PyMOL CGO cylinders between C-alpha atoms (Angstrom):
from pymol import cmd
from pymol.cgo import CYLINDER

trace = [
    CYLINDER, 90.43, 82.43, 99.10, 89.79, 86.10, 99.67, 0.3, 1, 1, 1, 1, 1, 1,
    CYLINDER, 89.79, 86.10, 99.67, 91.04, 88.49, 97.03, 0.3, 1, 1, 1, 1, 1, 1,
    CYLINDER, 91.04, 88.49, 97.03, 92.85, 91.60, 98.12, 0.3, 1, 1, 1, 1, 1, 1,
    CYLINDER, 92.85, 91.60, 98.12, 91.08, 94.85, 97.39, 0.3, 1, 1, 1, 1, 1, 1,
    CYLINDER, 91.08, 94.85, 97.39, 91.88, 98.51, 97.89, 0.3, 1, 1, 1, 1, 1, 1,
    CYLINDER, 91.88, 98.51, 97.89, 89.16, 98.85, 100.51, 0.3, 1, 1, 1, 1, 1, 1,
    CYLINDER, 89.16, 98.85, 100.51, 89.76, 97.30, 103.92, 0.3, 1, 1, 1, 1, 1, 1,
    CYLINDER, 89.76, 97.30, 103.92, 87.65, 94.25, 104.70, 0.3, 1, 1, 1, 1, 1, 1,
    CYLINDER, 87.65, 94.25, 104.70, 84.78, 95.03, 107.04, 0.3, 1, 1, 1, 1, 1, 1,
    CYLINDER, 84.78, 95.03, 107.04, 83.63, 91.48, 107.66, 0.3, 1, 1, 1, 1, 1, 1,
    CYLINDER, 83.63, 91.48, 107.66, 86.64, 90.57, 109.82, 0.3, 1, 1, 1, 1, 1, 1,
    CYLINDER, 86.64, 90.57, 109.82, 89.15, 92.28, 112.07, 0.3, 1, 1, 1, 1, 1, 1,
    CYLINDER, 89.15, 92.28, 112.07, 92.70, 91.12, 112.68, 0.3, 1, 1, 1, 1, 1, 1,
    CYLINDER, 92.70, 91.12, 112.68, 93.80, 91.24, 116.30, 0.3, 1, 1, 1, 1, 1, 1,
    CYLINDER, 93.80, 91.24, 116.30, 97.26, 90.82, 117.75, 0.3, 1, 1, 1, 1, 1, 1,
    CYLINDER, 97.26, 90.82, 117.75, 98.03, 89.88, 121.35, 0.3, 1, 1, 1, 1, 1, 1,
    CYLINDER, 98.03, 89.88, 121.35, 101.11, 89.72, 123.53, 0.3, 1, 1, 1, 1, 1, 1,
    CYLINDER, 101.11, 89.72, 123.53, 100.53, 87.09, 126.21, 0.3, 1, 1, 1, 1, 1, 1,
    CYLINDER, 100.53, 87.09, 126.21, 102.66, 85.11, 128.65, 0.3, 1, 1, 1, 1, 1, 1,
    CYLINDER, 102.66, 85.11, 128.65, 104.08, 81.98, 127.00, 0.3, 1, 1, 1, 1, 1, 1,
    CYLINDER, 104.08, 81.98, 127.00, 102.43, 79.62, 129.49, 0.3, 1, 1, 1, 1, 1, 1,
    CYLINDER, 102.43, 79.62, 129.49, 98.96, 81.07, 128.72, 0.3, 1, 1, 1, 1, 1, 1,
    CYLINDER, 98.96, 81.07, 128.72, 99.08, 80.77, 124.91, 0.3, 1, 1, 1, 1, 1, 1,
    CYLINDER, 99.08, 80.77, 124.91, 97.34, 77.40, 124.65, 0.3, 1, 1, 1, 1, 1, 1,
    CYLINDER, 97.34, 77.40, 124.65, 94.59, 78.35, 127.12, 0.3, 1, 1, 1, 1, 1, 1,
    CYLINDER, 94.59, 78.35, 127.12, 93.91, 81.64, 125.31, 0.3, 1, 1, 1, 1, 1, 1,
    CYLINDER, 93.91, 81.64, 125.31, 93.90, 79.95, 121.88, 0.3, 1, 1, 1, 1, 1, 1,
    CYLINDER, 93.90, 79.95, 121.88, 91.41, 77.35, 123.12, 0.3, 1, 1, 1, 1, 1, 1,
    CYLINDER, 91.41, 77.35, 123.12, 89.16, 80.09, 124.48, 0.3, 1, 1, 1, 1, 1, 1,
    CYLINDER, 89.16, 80.09, 124.48, 89.39, 82.02, 121.21, 0.3, 1, 1, 1, 1, 1, 1,
    CYLINDER, 89.39, 82.02, 121.21, 88.55, 78.91, 119.19, 0.3, 1, 1, 1, 1, 1, 1,
    CYLINDER, 88.55, 78.91, 119.19, 85.50, 78.43, 121.42, 0.3, 1, 1, 1, 1, 1, 1,
    CYLINDER, 85.50, 78.43, 121.42, 84.23, 81.81, 120.25, 0.3, 1, 1, 1, 1, 1, 1,
    CYLINDER, 84.23, 81.81, 120.25, 84.78, 80.88, 116.62, 0.3, 1, 1, 1, 1, 1, 1,
    CYLINDER, 84.78, 80.88, 116.62, 87.98, 82.86, 116.23, 0.3, 1, 1, 1, 1, 1, 1,
    CYLINDER, 87.98, 82.86, 116.23, 90.81, 81.36, 114.26, 0.3, 1, 1, 1, 1, 1, 1,
    CYLINDER, 90.81, 81.36, 114.26, 94.54, 81.79, 114.02, 0.3, 1, 1, 1, 1, 1, 1,
    CYLINDER, 94.54, 81.79, 114.02, 95.95, 83.36, 110.94, 0.3, 1, 1, 1, 1, 1, 1,
    CYLINDER, 95.95, 83.36, 110.94, 99.65, 82.75, 110.59, 0.3, 1, 1, 1, 1, 1, 1,
    CYLINDER, 99.65, 82.75, 110.59, 100.00, 84.75, 107.41, 0.3, 1, 1, 1, 1, 1, 1,
    CYLINDER, 100.00, 84.75, 107.41, 101.49, 88.15, 108.14, 0.3, 1, 1, 1, 1, 1, 1,
    CYLINDER, 101.49, 88.15, 108.14, 100.73, 91.17, 106.01, 0.3, 1, 1, 1, 1, 1, 1,
    CYLINDER, 100.73, 91.17, 106.01, 103.38, 93.79, 105.20, 0.3, 1, 1, 1, 1, 1, 1,
    CYLINDER, 103.38, 93.79, 105.20, 102.68, 97.02, 107.04, 0.3, 1, 1, 1, 1, 1, 1,
    CYLINDER, 102.68, 97.02, 107.04, 102.42, 99.11, 103.85, 0.3, 1, 1, 1, 1, 1, 1,
    CYLINDER, 102.42, 99.11, 103.85, 99.82, 96.71, 102.48, 0.3, 1, 1, 1, 1, 1, 1,
    CYLINDER, 99.82, 96.71, 102.48, 97.91, 96.68, 105.77, 0.3, 1, 1, 1, 1, 1, 1,
    CYLINDER, 97.91, 96.68, 105.77, 97.66, 100.47, 105.58, 0.3, 1, 1, 1, 1, 1, 1,
    CYLINDER, 97.66, 100.47, 105.58, 96.62, 100.36, 101.93, 0.3, 1, 1, 1, 1, 1, 1,
    CYLINDER, 96.62, 100.36, 101.93, 99.88, 101.83, 100.68, 0.3, 1, 1, 1, 1, 1, 1,
    CYLINDER, 99.88, 101.83, 100.68, 101.62, 100.54, 97.59, 0.3, 1, 1, 1, 1, 1, 1,
    CYLINDER, 101.62, 100.54, 97.59, 105.11, 101.20, 96.32, 0.3, 1, 1, 1, 1, 1, 1,
    CYLINDER, 105.11, 101.20, 96.32, 107.96, 103.38, 97.46, 0.3, 1, 1, 1, 1, 1, 1,
    CYLINDER, 107.96, 103.38, 97.46, 106.15, 106.52, 96.25, 0.3, 1, 1, 1, 1, 1, 1,
    CYLINDER, 106.15, 106.52, 96.25, 104.15, 106.47, 99.48, 0.3, 1, 1, 1, 1, 1, 1,
    CYLINDER, 104.15, 106.47, 99.48, 107.18, 107.08, 101.72, 0.3, 1, 1, 1, 1, 1, 1,
    CYLINDER, 107.18, 107.08, 101.72, 107.34, 110.87, 101.03, 0.3, 1, 1, 1, 1, 1, 1,
    CYLINDER, 107.34, 110.87, 101.03, 103.55, 111.06, 101.41, 0.3, 1, 1, 1, 1, 1, 1,
    CYLINDER, 103.55, 111.06, 101.41, 103.67, 109.37, 104.80, 0.3, 1, 1, 1, 1, 1, 1,
    CYLINDER, 103.67, 109.37, 104.80, 106.57, 111.57, 105.88, 0.3, 1, 1, 1, 1, 1, 1,
    CYLINDER, 106.57, 111.57, 105.88, 104.65, 114.70, 104.86, 0.3, 1, 1, 1, 1, 1, 1,
    CYLINDER, 104.65, 114.70, 104.86, 101.55, 113.64, 106.76, 0.3, 1, 1, 1, 1, 1, 1,
    CYLINDER, 101.55, 113.64, 106.76, 103.60, 112.69, 109.83, 0.3, 1, 1, 1, 1, 1, 1,
    CYLINDER, 103.60, 112.69, 109.83, 105.51, 115.98, 109.83, 0.3, 1, 1, 1, 1, 1, 1,
    CYLINDER, 105.51, 115.98, 109.83, 102.25, 117.94, 109.56, 0.3, 1, 1, 1, 1, 1, 1,
    CYLINDER, 102.25, 117.94, 109.56, 100.75, 116.01, 112.48, 0.3, 1, 1, 1, 1, 1, 1,
    CYLINDER, 100.75, 116.01, 112.48, 103.94, 116.52, 114.50, 0.3, 1, 1, 1, 1, 1, 1,
    CYLINDER, 103.94, 116.52, 114.50, 103.64, 120.27, 114.00, 0.3, 1, 1, 1, 1, 1, 1,
    CYLINDER, 103.64, 120.27, 114.00, 99.94, 120.05, 114.96, 0.3, 1, 1, 1, 1, 1, 1,
    CYLINDER, 99.94, 120.05, 114.96, 98.81, 121.72, 111.73, 0.3, 1, 1, 1, 1, 1, 1,
    CYLINDER, 98.81, 121.72, 111.73, 95.68, 121.17, 109.68, 0.3, 1, 1, 1, 1, 1, 1,
    CYLINDER, 95.68, 121.17, 109.68, 95.93, 120.95, 105.91, 0.3, 1, 1, 1, 1, 1, 1,
    CYLINDER, 95.93, 120.95, 105.91, 94.28, 124.37, 105.71, 0.3, 1, 1, 1, 1, 1, 1,
    CYLINDER, 94.28, 124.37, 105.71, 96.87, 125.90, 108.04, 0.3, 1, 1, 1, 1, 1, 1,
    CYLINDER, 96.87, 125.90, 108.04, 99.72, 124.34, 106.06, 0.3, 1, 1, 1, 1, 1, 1,
    CYLINDER, 99.72, 124.34, 106.06, 98.09, 125.56, 102.86, 0.3, 1, 1, 1, 1, 1, 1,
    CYLINDER, 98.09, 125.56, 102.86, 98.04, 129.12, 104.18, 0.3, 1, 1, 1, 1, 1, 1,
    CYLINDER, 98.04, 129.12, 104.18, 101.70, 128.87, 105.23, 0.3, 1, 1, 1, 1, 1, 1,
    CYLINDER, 101.70, 128.87, 105.23, 102.92, 127.51, 101.90, 0.3, 1, 1, 1, 1, 1, 1,
    CYLINDER, 102.92, 127.51, 101.90, 100.46, 128.75, 99.29, 0.3, 1, 1, 1, 1, 1, 1,
    CYLINDER, 100.46, 128.75, 99.29, 99.77, 125.17, 98.17, 0.3, 1, 1, 1, 1, 1, 1,
    CYLINDER, 99.77, 125.17, 98.17, 96.06, 124.46, 97.82, 0.3, 1, 1, 1, 1, 1, 1,
    CYLINDER, 96.06, 124.46, 97.82, 94.34, 122.09, 100.25, 0.3, 1, 1, 1, 1, 1, 1,
    CYLINDER, 94.34, 122.09, 100.25, 93.31, 119.62, 97.50, 0.3, 1, 1, 1, 1, 1, 1,
    CYLINDER, 93.31, 119.62, 97.50, 96.93, 119.44, 96.31, 0.3, 1, 1, 1, 1, 1, 1,
    CYLINDER, 96.93, 119.44, 96.31, 98.19, 118.89, 99.87, 0.3, 1, 1, 1, 1, 1, 1,
    CYLINDER, 98.19, 118.89, 99.87, 95.65, 116.14, 100.36, 0.3, 1, 1, 1, 1, 1, 1,
    CYLINDER, 95.65, 116.14, 100.36, 96.67, 114.45, 97.10, 0.3, 1, 1, 1, 1, 1, 1,
    CYLINDER, 96.67, 114.45, 97.10, 100.35, 114.68, 98.09, 0.3, 1, 1, 1, 1, 1, 1,
    CYLINDER, 100.35, 114.68, 98.09, 99.66, 113.19, 101.54, 0.3, 1, 1, 1, 1, 1, 1,
    CYLINDER, 99.66, 113.19, 101.54, 97.77, 110.31, 99.95, 0.3, 1, 1, 1, 1, 1, 1,
    CYLINDER, 97.77, 110.31, 99.95, 100.52, 109.55, 97.43, 0.3, 1, 1, 1, 1, 1, 1,
    CYLINDER, 100.52, 109.55, 97.43, 98.32, 110.51, 94.49, 0.3, 1, 1, 1, 1, 1, 1,
    CYLINDER, 98.32, 110.51, 94.49, 100.37, 113.52, 93.45, 0.3, 1, 1, 1, 1, 1, 1,
    CYLINDER, 100.37, 113.52, 93.45, 104.16, 113.93, 93.40, 0.3, 1, 1, 1, 1, 1, 1,
    CYLINDER, 104.16, 113.93, 93.40, 105.47, 116.61, 95.73, 0.3, 1, 1, 1, 1, 1, 1,
    CYLINDER, 105.47, 116.61, 95.73, 108.12, 118.14, 93.44, 0.3, 1, 1, 1, 1, 1, 1,
    CYLINDER, 108.12, 118.14, 93.44, 111.20, 120.17, 94.32, 0.3, 1, 1, 1, 1, 1, 1,
    CYLINDER, 111.20, 120.17, 94.32, 109.51, 123.57, 94.67, 0.3, 1, 1, 1, 1, 1, 1,
    CYLINDER, 109.51, 123.57, 94.67, 106.73, 122.25, 96.91, 0.3, 1, 1, 1, 1, 1, 1,
    CYLINDER, 106.73, 122.25, 96.91, 109.23, 120.15, 98.89, 0.3, 1, 1, 1, 1, 1, 1,
    CYLINDER, 109.23, 120.15, 98.89, 111.17, 123.31, 99.75, 0.3, 1, 1, 1, 1, 1, 1,
    CYLINDER, 111.17, 123.31, 99.75, 108.01, 125.22, 100.73, 0.3, 1, 1, 1, 1, 1, 1,
    CYLINDER, 108.01, 125.22, 100.73, 106.73, 122.34, 102.87, 0.3, 1, 1, 1, 1, 1, 1,
    CYLINDER, 106.73, 122.34, 102.87, 110.12, 121.66, 104.45, 0.3, 1, 1, 1, 1, 1, 1,
    CYLINDER, 110.12, 121.66, 104.45, 110.46, 125.28, 105.54, 0.3, 1, 1, 1, 1, 1, 1,
    CYLINDER, 110.46, 125.28, 105.54, 106.97, 125.27, 107.06, 0.3, 1, 1, 1, 1, 1, 1,
    CYLINDER, 106.97, 125.27, 107.06, 107.43, 121.88, 108.78, 0.3, 1, 1, 1, 1, 1, 1,
    CYLINDER, 107.43, 121.88, 108.78, 111.08, 122.26, 109.87, 0.3, 1, 1, 1, 1, 1, 1,
    CYLINDER, 111.08, 122.26, 109.87, 112.26, 119.16, 107.98, 0.3, 1, 1, 1, 1, 1, 1,
    CYLINDER, 112.26, 119.16, 107.98, 114.81, 118.26, 105.31, 0.3, 1, 1, 1, 1, 1, 1,
    CYLINDER, 114.81, 118.26, 105.31, 113.20, 118.75, 101.86, 0.3, 1, 1, 1, 1, 1, 1,
    CYLINDER, 113.20, 118.75, 101.86, 114.97, 115.64, 100.52, 0.3, 1, 1, 1, 1, 1, 1,
    CYLINDER, 114.97, 115.64, 100.52, 112.67, 113.51, 102.69, 0.3, 1, 1, 1, 1, 1, 1,
    CYLINDER, 112.67, 113.51, 102.69, 109.74, 114.65, 100.58, 0.3, 1, 1, 1, 1, 1, 1,
    CYLINDER, 109.74, 114.65, 100.58, 111.24, 113.72, 97.22, 0.3, 1, 1, 1, 1, 1, 1,
    CYLINDER, 111.24, 113.72, 97.22, 111.25, 110.37, 95.41, 0.3, 1, 1, 1, 1, 1, 1,
    CYLINDER, 111.25, 110.37, 95.41, 114.96, 109.89, 94.84, 0.3, 1, 1, 1, 1, 1, 1,
]
cmd.load_cgo(trace, "trace")
């Protein structure tokens, strides 16, 4: 049995397909012929992305809001006065955002600051 690690596995890739119902058996047989196998175990999306715990929700929201505004971390840093390393740590869930930074970031990204706080 494979043990879960923080790093994504590089020896395999998980693929997902949407196919017509009447073609499923034919496609599975073809895949098995190439040595591919079915894996019925699903993985929670947070785990698949390497995220753990609820603390990652504000981090993901921050990153998404920055991408939506088409800003780099450096540009957001200049707008808010928060250093790039701190922004990076906040986006990766390694540093809490805090009320003061949540307000600064929310103003720059046009979002509700409560979305950036662990409440």
